[in-house]
C-alpha positions in Angstrom: -41.0 -21.3 38.6 -41.0 -23.4 35.5 -41.1 -20.8 32.9 -38.4 -18.8 34.8 -35.8 -21.6 34.3 -35.8 -21.6 30.6 -36.0 -17.8 30.4 -32.9 -17.2 32.5 -31.3 -19.9 30.3 -31.9 -18.2 27.1 -30.7 -14.8 28.3 -27.4 -15.9 29.7 -27.0 -17.9 26.2 -27.8 -15.1 24.4 -25.8 -12.4 26.2 -23.0 -14.8 26.2 -23.1 -14.6 22.3 -23.8 -11.2 22.1 -20.4 -10.6 23.9 -18.7 -13.2 21.5 -19.7 -11.2 18.6 -18.9 -8.2 20.1 -15.5 -9.2 20.8 -15.0 -10.5 17.3 -16.3 -7.3 15.7 -14.1 -5.4 17.8 -11.0 -7.7 16.9 -11.9 -7.1 13.0 -12.2 -3.5 13.6 -8.7 -3.1 15.1 -7.1 -5.2 12.5 -8.4 -3.2 9.5 -7.4 -0.1 11.7 -3.8 -1.3 12.1 -3.4 -2.5 8.3 -4.6 0.5 7.1 -1.5 3.0 7.7 0.5 -0.2 6.8 -1.1 -0.3 3.2 -0.9 3.7 2.7 3.2 3.3 3.7 3.6 0.7 1.1 1.4 2.5 -1.5 3.7 5.5 -1.2 7.1 4.0 -1.1 5.8 2.0 -4.3 5.2 5.4 -5.7 8.0 6.8 -4.9 10.6 4.4 -5.6 11.4 3.8 -9.7 10.4 0.5 -11.4 13.2 -1.4 -12.5 11.3 -4.1 -14.3 10.6 -1.1 -17.3 14.4 -0.2 -17.5 15.2 -3.5 -17.9 13.0 -4.5 -20.4 13.9 -1.4 -22.7 17.7 -2.2 -22.0 17.1 -5.5 -23.5 15.4 -4.2 -26.6 18.1 -1.9 -27.2 20.7 -4.6 -27.3 18.9 -6.7 -29.3 17.8 -4.1 -32.1 21.9 -2.7 -31.8 
């Protein structure tokens, strides 16, 4: 009986740590899965929309020279 009690305590402690680790891993994986399409959409929008900064810099240079 004296050896059984520590064994049960360690088993319960380890199983609760395993559950916490599994839950943390699940949450992190879900967050990555959710952010991936958002990042892809952002990259697609960035590729499609024109870059206004380049046009502004080119326009300023023409005014200074002319």
